[in-house]
matplotlib code that plots the C-alpha trace (Angstrom):
import matplotlib.pyplot as plt

x = [80.0, 83.6, 86.0, 88.4, 89.8, 88.8, 90.9, 92.4, 92.7, 93.4, 97.0, 97.5, 98.6, 101.1, 102.4, 105.9, 108.7, 107.8, 111.3, 110.4, 106.9, 108.6, 111.2, 108.5, 106.7, 109.9, 110.3, 106.9, 107.4, 110.5, 108.5, 105.9, 108.5, 110.0, 106.5, 105.9, 109.2, 108.4, 105.0, 106.8, 109.2, 106.3, 104.7, 108.1, 108.3, 104.7, 105.7, 108.9, 106.8, 105.0, 108.3, 109.8, 106.8, 104.8, 107.3, 105.5, 108.7, 108.6, 104.9, 105.3, 108.0, 105.7, 103.0, 105.6, 106.6, 103.1, 102.4, 105.5, 103.8, 100.7, 102.6, 104.9, 102.0, 99.9, 102.7, 104.4, 101.2, 100.7, 104.2, 103.9, 100.8, 102.3, 105.4, 103.3, 101.2, 104.2, 105.8, 102.6, 102.5, 106.4, 106.4, 109.2, 109.1, 107.9, 109.9, 109.0, 107.2, 108.2, 111.9, 112.0, 109.0, 110.0, 113.7, 112.5, 110.3, 113.1, 115.6, 113.0, 112.7, 116.4, 116.8, 114.0, 115.8, 119.1, 117.3, 115.7, 119.0, 120.9, 118.1, 116.9]
y = [56.4, 57.6, 58.4, 60.4, 63.6, 66.9, 68.1, 70.9, 69.6, 72.4, 72.6, 71.2, 73.8, 72.6, 74.4, 75.6, 75.5, 78.2, 79.8, 80.7, 82.0, 84.3, 85.5, 86.4, 88.3, 90.1, 91.2, 92.5, 94.4, 95.9, 97.3, 98.6, 100.4, 101.9, 103.0, 104.6, 106.5, 107.6, 108.9, 110.8, 112.3, 113.5, 115.2, 116.9, 118.1, 119.5, 121.4, 122.6, 123.9, 126.2, 127.4, 128.1, 130.2, 127.3, 126.0, 123.9, 121.7, 120.9, 120.2, 117.9, 116.1, 115.7, 114.2, 111.9, 110.6, 110.0, 108.1, 106.0, 105.2, 104.0, 101.9, 100.3, 99.4, 97.9, 96.2, 94.9, 93.1, 91.8, 90.4, 88.9, 87.1, 85.8, 84.5, 82.9, 81.1, 79.9, 78.5, 76.6, 75.1, 74.4, 76.6, 79.0, 82.2, 85.2, 88.2, 91.5, 94.0, 96.8, 97.3, 99.3, 101.6, 102.5, 102.9, 105.3, 107.3, 107.6, 108.8, 111.3, 112.4, 112.8, 114.6, 117.0, 117.6, 118.4, 120.8, 122.5, 123.0, 124.2, 126.4, 128.1]
z = [79.0, 78.4, 81.2, 79.1, 80.6, 79.0, 76.1, 78.2, 81.7, 84.3, 85.3, 88.8, 91.4, 94.0, 97.2, 96.3, 98.8, 101.5, 101.0, 97.4, 98.3, 101.1, 98.6, 96.1, 98.9, 99.9, 96.3, 96.2, 99.3, 98.1, 95.2, 97.6, 99.6, 96.5, 95.3, 98.7, 98.6, 95.1, 96.2, 99.0, 96.4, 94.4, 97.4, 98.0, 94.5, 94.8, 97.8, 96.1, 93.3, 95.6, 97.2, 93.8, 92.4, 90.9, 88.4, 85.7, 85.4, 89.1, 89.0, 86.0, 88.0, 90.8, 88.6, 86.9, 90.4, 91.4, 88.1, 88.8, 92.2, 90.5, 87.9, 90.6, 92.7, 90.0, 88.2, 91.4, 92.4, 89.0, 88.8, 92.3, 91.2, 87.9, 89.8, 92.5, 89.9, 87.9, 90.9, 91.9, 88.4, 88.2, 85.1, 84.1, 85.9, 84.0, 83.2, 84.8, 82.6, 84.9, 84.4, 81.1, 81.7, 85.3, 84.4, 81.5, 83.9, 86.5, 83.7, 82.7, 86.3, 86.7, 83.4, 84.7, 87.9, 86.0, 83.7, 86.6, 88.4, 85.3, 84.0, 87.3]

ax = plt.figure().add_subplot(projection="3d")
ax.plot(x, y, z, "-o")
ax.set_aspect("equal")
plt.show()
């Protein structure tokens, strides 16, 4: 019998310094707080839509904000998980996939607000 290790041995997980784990968790919680605020903004825009006679622009803005909430929640958890795994394996930390899409959605929301104020 041969006692050779398998060709692809699983990478060993080690417990990272607790300070890094807590910092990663705080970052995740910051994304969740931002997602919650974005959800609240989406609900406010929905209520404003009724106040301003059912404006489709405001309704679209409300939906955009709620889509941002879903994106931030999902991608925030995914990023937290990837960073935690990288820290346990002493691997390079992954870049966040959230920054460009969420920045783009926020810019679109801001432009929609500007258009609504200018064109009302």
